[in-house]
C-alpha positions as CSV (number, residue, x, y, z in Angstrom):
1,M,67.7,145.6,144.5
2,S,67.0,148.8,142.8
3,K,66.7,152.2,144.3
4,K,62.9,152.4,143.4
5,D,62.4,149.0,145.4
6,R,64.2,150.4,148.5
7,E,62.0,153.4,148.7
8,G,60.0,153.2,151.5
9,M,62.2,150.6,153.3
10,S,63.9,151.5,156.5
11,K,67.7,151.2,157.1
12,R,66.9,148.2,159.2
13,Q,64.9,146.4,156.4
14,E,67.6,147.3,153.9
15,F,70.3,145.8,156.1
16,R,68.4,142.6,156.6
17,E,67.8,142.3,152.8
18,K,71.3,142.9,152.0
19,Q,72.2,140.2,154.6
20,R,69.7,137.8,153.3
21,R,70.9,138.2,149.7
22,S,74.7,137.6,151.0
23,E,73.7,134.4,153.2
24,Q,72.0,133.2,149.9
25,R,74.9,133.7,147.8
26,V,77.2,132.0,150.2
27,R,74.8,129.0,150.4
28,W,74.9,128.7,146.5
29,I,78.5,129.0,146.4
30,W,78.8,126.1,149.1
31,I,76.5,123.9,147.0
32,G,78.5,124.6,144.0
33,V,81.7,123.8,145.7
34,I,80.1,120.4,147.1
35,V,78.7,119.5,143.7
36,I,82.1,120.0,141.9
37,V,83.9,117.9,144.7
38,A,81.5,115.4,144.3
39,V,81.6,114.9,140.6
40,L,85.5,115.0,140.9
41,V,85.4,112.1,143.4
42,A,83.0,110.2,141.3
43,F,85.3,110.8,138.2
44,F,88.1,109.7,139.9
45,V,86.5,106.5,141.4
46,I,85.1,105.6,138.1
47,Y,88.3,106.3,136.2
48,G,90.2,104.0,138.4
49,Q,87.6,101.4,137.3
50,L,88.1,101.5,133.6
51,K,90.6,99.0,132.3
52,P,91.6,98.2,128.8
53,V,90.5,95.1,127.2
54,A,93.9,93.9,126.6
55,S,94.5,94.1,130.4
56,I,91.3,92.2,131.2
57,Q,92.3,89.3,128.7
58,A,96.0,89.2,130.1
59,R,94.5,88.7,133.6
60,R,92.4,85.8,132.5
61,H,95.6,84.1,130.8
62,V,97.3,84.7,134.2
63,L,94.5,83.3,136.2
64,A,94.4,80.2,133.9
65,R,98.2,79.8,134.4
66,M,97.6,79.9,138.1
67,C,94.6,77.2,138.2
68,S,96.7,75.0,136.1
69,A,99.4,75.2,138.8
70,I,97.1,74.5,141.7
71,P,96.9,70.7,140.9
72,R,100.8,70.5,140.6
73,V,101.2,72.2,144.2
74,I,98.7,69.7,145.5
75,R,100.4,66.7,144.1
76,M,103.6,68.0,145.3
77,R,102.2,68.3,149.0
78,R,100.9,64.8,148.8
79,S,104.0,63.3,147.6
80,S,106.2,65.0,150.4
């Protein structure tokens, strides 16, 4: 607030205006901090979900091998 704007304002009004601006600044800082933290959390969650194509195919191969082993386990249990 410029000196011209403060002309005619009492000390109490000046103090209230200064407090209001300070509170507004703090509010914007908190909003900024919350947004940054939310973006970081979202980044790490999404980044943790990304996997290269090779690892997905390798897991299918392992899963197929496990599925082919299931009938053998069932046969072994029946014969016992």
